[in-house]
N, C-alpha and C positions, 0 to 999 in steps of 0.2 A: 560278279566279283572275280578277279583273276586268282590263279593258284598262288599259294604262299611260297615264299622262297625256301629252297632246300636248306635244312639245318646240316651242320657238320656230321651229326650222327646218321642222318638219312643218307648222306653221300657215302659214308663209311659202310653202311648196310648194303647199299647197291653194289659196291666194289667187292665186298666179302661174298655176297651171293653169286656174283659173276665169276669170281675166282673158284667158287665151289662147283662150277659147271652148270648152273641153272640157265635156262633160256630167258630171253628178254621178257617174254610173256609171263613167265613165272615170277621173275623179279618184280615186274610191274604189279602183279597181283599181290605179292607179299608186302610191298612197300606202299601200296596205294598211290603210286605215281605212274604217269603215262609211260608207254614204251619209248616215246621220243625223248622224254626227260632222262630215263635210265640210260638210253643209248648215248646221250650227250655227256653224262657223267663219266661213263666208261671211256668214251673217246678222248675226253679232256684230262684223263688221269695223269699223263706225263707232260701235259702242256703247261708251262709256267704261266702264272697269272700276270696280266698286264698291270703296270703301275697305275695307281689311282690318279685320275685327272681332276679330282675335286679340289676346291680352293682356288685362290687367285694365282695366276701365273707369276713366277718370280720376276721382279723388276731388275735384279742384279745378275748379269751374266758372268760367266767365268772370266771373260775378258774385262768386264767392269771391275771385278774383284782384283785382278792383277793391276789394273790402272790405279785403283784406290790405294792398295798396299804399297805400290811403287812410289806414288806421290807422297804418301805419309812418311815413308822411309827416307826419302830424299829431302823433303821439306822440313820435317820435324815440326809439324804444324797441328792445328786443331781440326777436328772432324768437320766442323762448319766451313772452315776456309777451303778444305780439300773438296768438299761437296760443291761449293760455288766455283772453284777453279776448274773442275772437271765438267761443270754444267750438267750434272746428272740429276734425273728425276727420282731421287731417293731421299729418304729422311736422314737427318743427322744421326739419329739413333741407329739406323741401319749401318752407316759408316762406322760408328763406334763398335757395334757388334762384330763387324768384320775384323776390326783391329784387335779386339779382345781375343779372337781366334788365332792370331798370329803370335807364335811364341816369343819372337824377338822384338815385338812392339810393346812398349810399356808407357803408360800415362804417368809422367813424372814431372816434378817441379824442375824448372830450368834455372841453373845458377845465373845470377845477375852480377855483372862486373865489367870492367873495361876490357876491350879486346886485347888479347895477349899475342903479340908478334914474337917470332923466334928470338929477337934481341931482348924482349921483355923476359922471356922464359930463362934465357941465359943469365941475365942480371939477377933474377930471383934465386937461381941456383947458386950463383957466386956469393950472394948475400948469406944464404944458408950455410955455405961452406966456411965463410969468413967468421961466422959467429957460432959455429958448432961447439967450440970448446969453452964457451962462456959458463961461468959458475952461477949458481942460484943467486949469490950475493951480487954479482955483476948485473944480472938481469933485474934484480930488485932495485938497482940504482937507476934504471932507465924509466923516465916518465913518458909513457905513451899517450898520445893525444889524437883526437879526430873530431870531425863534425858528423852529425847525424841529421839527415834530411827526411822529412815526411811530406810526400806529395799530397796536395789537396784533392787531386783527381784519382788517387789510388796509389798503392805501394809500388816500389821499383821491382821487388824481387819475388812476387808471388805468381809468376806465370807458369802455367802447366801446359805441356804439349805431349803429343805422342812421339816417343823417342825410339829410334832404332838402336837397340843395345849392342849391336855389332859395331857401331861407330863410336868415335870419341864423344863424350858428353858435350853438347853445345852450350854456349854462353850467350845470354841476352846482353847485347851491347847497350850500355846506357851512358849518359853524360855524367860527369862528376857532380855537377850541380845544375840547377835550372830554376825557372820561375814557378809561381803557383805553389809555394811550399813553405814549411816552417823548419827552421834549422837551429840546432844547439851545438855548442862546443864544450868539450870536457877532456880531462886527462886523469891518469892514475899511474902509480908505480907500485912496487912491492910493499911500500910502507905508508902511502898516502893517496889521496885523491883530491882533485880540484873541485871548486864549485862549478856549476853549469852556467854557461853564458847563452842566453837566448838572443837570436838575431831577428830583426824586423825586415832585413833585406839580405841580398846576396853579399857574400864576404869579399871585400877587396883588401888591399895591403893596409890601408889606414885602419879599417875595422879590425883586422887581424892583429896588428901591432898593439892597438888599444886593448884588445882582449888579453894578449900576453902580459901586458903591463899590469892589468888589474887582477887577472885570475891565475897567472902562472908565476910571475916574478916574486910576489911576496913570500911564497913558501918554497921556492926553488933554490937549491944550494949549488951554485956553479962549480964549486970545488969538488963535490962528491957525486953529482948527478949528471946524467946525459939526457937531453931532450929529443923526443922522437915526434915527427909529423911526416905526412906523406908529401907527394910532389904536386899538390894542388897549386894553381897559379899564385894565389895569395901567399902561399908558404914559400915559394921559390923566387919571389920577386926580389929585385935588387934592394928595395927599401927594407924588406923583412930580413934579408941576409945581413944587411948592415946593422940593423938594430940588434939582432942576436949576437953578432960579433962585438959590437960596442959594449954589450952587457955580459961578455965572457960566457955565453951559454953555448956549450958544445952540443952539436946536433948530430944525431946518428944518421949516417948515410942510408938513404932508402932507395930500393931498386925501382 
């Protein structure tokens, strides 16, 4: 059976005896260790220990780390998509851990909405400036309306991605409406709310006008109220505009 490994206390005893001026033979006799072992401990006193080579070698090099972080920062994507795009032999969890260690990368919900071009942004700012001075009573007279769509294959706006917080927040571009969904229409003002209209199909001008006739017109006062809807195709068609005009319904301009 081979000799047991030196304990930290034994190493310390050998060095203390050596510093006290004892010869190797005396140190060996006092510690019950061979002269060769004592000599090696003394010789290695100031030699730094080598790093342990135990365990599996790292699969991700520093270059790989930089590539992953750069791809995630630029693409604003998921760990899975970055792993596949870089064709790396690492797990998705490894990519996620690397991202967690980067202060400016955050796993966040991405806002869903239409793509905003500079002209859209300017129109929205002008709309806000034009209505900045409205009183509460004036806002209460506006009947806001909209459609809500539920996709049968999943919601529009619950996408989460790794986001570079040093950049402007990205927006998931989506269509205003589409197939494979259920949709309702409704409206409200400061003093009232309409009934909900459920649609079995996508909304066109004919469906929309019929909805306004049945669900808006009976309780809407053209003399004291303003109607709001967005710029969906069914809302801005010539037929819809003519119907609103013929029924003296004032429409708030929408950016």
